[in-house]
N, C-alpha and C positions, 0 to 999 in steps of 0.2 A: 738250492735256496732253503730247503727245509732241514738241512743237516744241523743238529744242535750246535750252537756257537762254540761251547767249550771243546767239543770234539774236533771241530774245524780248526780252532785255534791251536790245540795241542798238535794236530797233524801238521799244520803250517810250521809251528815252532820246531818240531822234531826235524823236519826237512831243512829248515833254515840253520839249525844247529849243526847238522851234518855238513851243510854247505860252508859254514864259517870255519869249521875245523879243517875242511879240505882246503879252503882258500888260504888259511894260515900256513899250510905246507907248500904252497906253490902259487704255397698255395697250391699250390698244386704245381709249382715250377719244378723243373728237373735238374736245377743247379747250373744250367747253361747261362751264358750272359744274356741279358734281356735284349730284345730286338731294338733297332734304331727307333728313336722317338721323333715323330713327325711334327709335333706341335709344342707350344710353350707350356710353362707351368700352369696347372689347374685345368688343362684341356681334358675333356671327357673323350676317351678313346673307344670305350665299349661298355655296354650294360646288358647283363644276361640274367634272366629269371633263374632262381635256385630252387626254392620250395615255398610251401605254405603250411603253417601249423595253426590249428584251431586254438581258441582260448583254453579249452579243456586239455588239449595236448600239452600246452605250456604249464598249466596248473599241475598236471600229473608229473611233468618233468621236474618241477620245483620240489617235489617230495624226494627226489633222488639225493643220496648223500653227496654227490658231486655238485649239487646246486650251490651257487654262491649267493643266491638271493632267497631268503626264506622268512617266514613269519610276518603276518599282517599285510601281505601283498597279494592282491587278487587280480589275475589277468581278466581283461574286459573284452579284448578284441582278438580276432585271428590276425596273423602276421604273415605277410609275404616278403621274401628277401631277394635281393638282387646283387650280383657281383659286378662291381664296376672296375674298369681299368682307367688310369688317368696319368697325366704327366706331372712329375715333380723333379726335384734335383737332389742329388746325394751330397755327401760330406765334401766332395771335391768340386761341387758346383756343376757336375756333368748331368745331363738330362737322363732321367730314369723313368721307365714305365712301372708304375706302382698299382696296387689294387686295394680294394676295401669293400665293405658290405653296407648296403642300405636296407634297413628293415622298416616296413611300412604297415601301420595298423589298418585293418580293413574296416573303414568307416563308410557312412553314406556318401554317395557320389558328390564330389565337390567340397566335402567337409575338410577343413584345415586342421593342422596339427602343429604343435611346437616341435622344435628340432633339438635333439641331444647329439653332440659330438662325443662319442664314447671312446676313450683311449685305453687299450688293453694293457694288462700287466706284463711283466717280463716273462717270456717263454723262449725256450731254446729249440723248439720244434716247429717247423713250418706248418704242420697239420693242425696246430693250435691257433693259428692266426684267424681273425674273425671271418674272412671270406672263405676259409677252408674248413672251418668247423661251424657249420650252420645248423645247429641243433637247438631243440626247444629249451634245453637247460641253460643255454648261454645267455649272458647278460644283455646283449643287444636285442635279442628276441623277447626276453622278459620285459625289458623297458619299453619296447615297442607295443607290447600287449596292454600296456597301461595308457596308451594314447599318444605316444611320441613317435615321430619319425627319427630313427636312430642311424647315425652315420658313423661307421667304425673303420678307420684306416688300418691297414695291415702293418704299416711302417715299411720303410726301405729295408730290404733284406729278406722280406717275407713275401709269400704269394707270388705275384707276377714279377717281382724283383728279386726272387730268391737267387742267390749266387753273388749278389752285390753285398758288400759289407754293411751290416747294420750299424749306423752311427750312434752307438750306445751312449746315452747321457751327453750328447752334443746338442746344444740348444737350437741352433739355426736350422739344420736339416730336419730335426724332430718337429719343430714348429711348422716348417714348410710342408711336410708330409700331411699334417693335419689340415692346414688351411687350403692346400691344393685339393685335398679330398672333399672338403666342404664346397669348394668352387665347382668341382666336377659333379658332385651330388646335386647342387642347385641346377646345373644345366640339365641333368637327367630328370629332375622333377618337372622342369618346364616342358621338356620333350614328351613326358608321359602323363602330364596333367595331374600330378600329385601336389596338392596344395599345402603350403605351410603358412603359419600365421605370423611369420616374421619374428618369432621368439626363438632365441638360441641359448642353450645351456651347454656347459662343458663339464665332463666328469671322467674320473679314472682313478685307479688305485695302483700304488707301487710305481713302476715305471710309467704306468698310465697316469698317475698323479703328477709325475714330473712332466710328461708330455702335455697334460692339461695346462699346467702353469706356463710351460714354454709357449704353447699356442695362445694362451690368454695374453701374455705379454706382447706377443707379435700383433695380435688383434688391436690391443690398445695403442701400440705405436703406429700402426698403419692408419688408424683413425678413419676407417672407411665404413662401408655398409655393414660389415659384420659387427663392428663396435656398436652401431645403432641398434642391432638386433639382440646383442648379448644381454642376458638377464642376470646370470650368476654362474659361478664356477664352484665345483665341489671336488677339490683334489684330496685324495686319501693316501697317507703314508708314503709320500714321495721323497726322494733325495734331492730336494730343491736346492739346498746349499751343499754342493758336492764336496767342498773342502771340509765342512763340518761333519758330513757323513763319513768321510774317510778318516779324519782325525779321531772321531769317536770310536770307529771300529778298530783303529790301530791302538787306541788307548786301552781298549778292552783286552787286547792281546798282551800289552805291556803289564796290565794289572794281574793277569793270570800267570805270566812268566816274566817277572822283572829282569832276569839276567839277559833276556833278548831285547830289552828296550833300547839298548845302545845300537844294536844292529838294525832295528826297524825304524830308526829316526830318519825321516826323509832328507834332512840336511846332510846326514852322513852318507845315506844311500847315493845322493847325487854325485859324490866324489869317490864312491866305491868302484872297484874294478868292474869292467863291463860284464864279465861273466857272473859276478855277484848280482848286479842289477837285473840282468836277464833272468836269472833264476828266481829272484824275488818276484819279478813281474809274472813269470810263469806260474808260480805258486799262488800269488794273489788272484790272478785271472782264473785259475782252476777253482778257487773258492766261489767264483761268480758264475762261471760258464762250465757246465758239465761236459765230460768227454764225449758223451753220446749225443750231444746236440747236433742238429743238421743245419743250423743257421750260422753264418759267419759274423762274428762280433768285432767291431773296431773300438777298443777301449782307449781312445786317445787321452781321455781324462786320467787314466791310470798311468800311462807313460809319463804324462806331465807331473803327476804326483810323485812318482819315483824320482824324477829329475828335479823335484822341489820347485816347480814352476807354478807358483801359487797365483800370480796375477792372471796368466792365461786361463787357468781353471776357473777363476771367478768371472772372467770376461766371456768365455766361450761355452762353459758347461753349467755353472750355476744359473738358476732362472728366477731368483727372488730379488735380484739387485737392480737398481736403476729405474724403477717404475712404481707407480701407485695405481692399483686397479680402481676403476670408476664404478664398478658394480660389486655386490657382495661376493666375498671369497670365503667359503665355509671349509676350512681345513679340518681334517680328521686324522687322528693318530693314536696308537696304543703306547703307553709309557713303557711297557715291557718288550717292545719290538727290538729284537736282536739282529734283524736283517737290515732295516733302515732305521737308524737311531731317531728317537722322538725329538732330539735336539734340532734335527733338520727342519722340522715343522715350526718349532719355537723360533728358530733363526729367521725363517721366511715370514712368519707373522710379525716379528719385531721390525724387520727391515722394511716391509711394506707399510706398516704403521708409521715408521719414522719418515718415510717418503711422502706421507700425507693421506694415506688411505684410512678411511674411518670404518669400513665395512668388512674388515678381515677378522675372523674369529677362529679359534682352535678348540675343537671339541675332542675330549679324551674318549677312547674306547673303554667301555665298561665290562666287556666280555671277560670272564675269568681267564687268567694268564696274560691277557693284553698283548699277545704276540702278533707277528706280522700276518700270518695266515688265519690265526684265531679270530682276528677282528674283521675279516672280509665280509661275512654276512651282515654284521652290524653296520659296517660302512655303507653297504647298499641300502639298507633300511633308512639310514641317516640321509643319504643322497636323495632317495626318492621323496622323503619328507620335505627336505629343503627346496628341491626343485618344484614339488607339487604345490608349495605355498605361493609360488609366483606364476606357474603355468596356467594358460587359458586353453580352452577347447579340448580338454582331455575327454 
């Protein structure tokens, strides 16, 4: 994800050119399948204590170069974290045992806290999932140290469900993994006497931004208890409009190497020989998923894009269409982002406003370079500020 775009584009183009010329001549899981699931979606299966960090521990960790939250953020509470397993469903509708993390600020007995559902960014390594990397430097613990109960799903394909394909940028199973984790976490809080104040916030960056919007749309459509609790969502730099994201990325390759524009047109790829389509898929997938990853990704959206199936992409993968949020949505993105195009956020803002939403805003990253990873620390400061304006009992 951090490879410079020009280098990735040139590498892709070189391989595609070779292909065209040739064609012209002729969590801690161990990778095993998860155990059978005994109960329905959202059921809490287990909860185990992981560790506790003091506020001083977290403040010291934030000085580390790996910290994604920095500047103007002061931890106030010690944080205890717990690994939950719960039931959800995968892309094919089959039951899956999933996992996630709940991080709780150590307040006075009986004191209530608002809840953040934090959706993590794209990672290709299981040991980076929230319930597997419970370190003081990680966003769930830093956010909890500010006074929030933080609920962080690992997503299907990570943690307890490692070995199951991760439904990458597929909206329904992504939303379900978040909402089912919220249900399981609520059960866990009741069982363990952890009080929340019935305020819910959603936040996440990159794929986490996408998952945040997918979950938000599902909450609005269900029109249940979670909608009554929801205060705001802060999605950062997500590929909400999957078609726009892919079109913009493909357009950049065409601009760099115009001779290959003909080959890379999805309308032509759809009717190209199968070996050509398969090689293009392999090359495009390799730009997104590194060879050394240990999580299985299912890029259905990419298969559909290569087949020029635009309507199914809009229906099953994009998350900005067909709804109007009833609470503020604070979008955040950098104009220089070469990983997820800025236009994806513009499209989401415009579509939700056109649907009748009045509280959708888009704030630009001001960090020099404005790139995808460059803007991460500023995003977290922005999210903490926007949620903090509405949160009570911090």
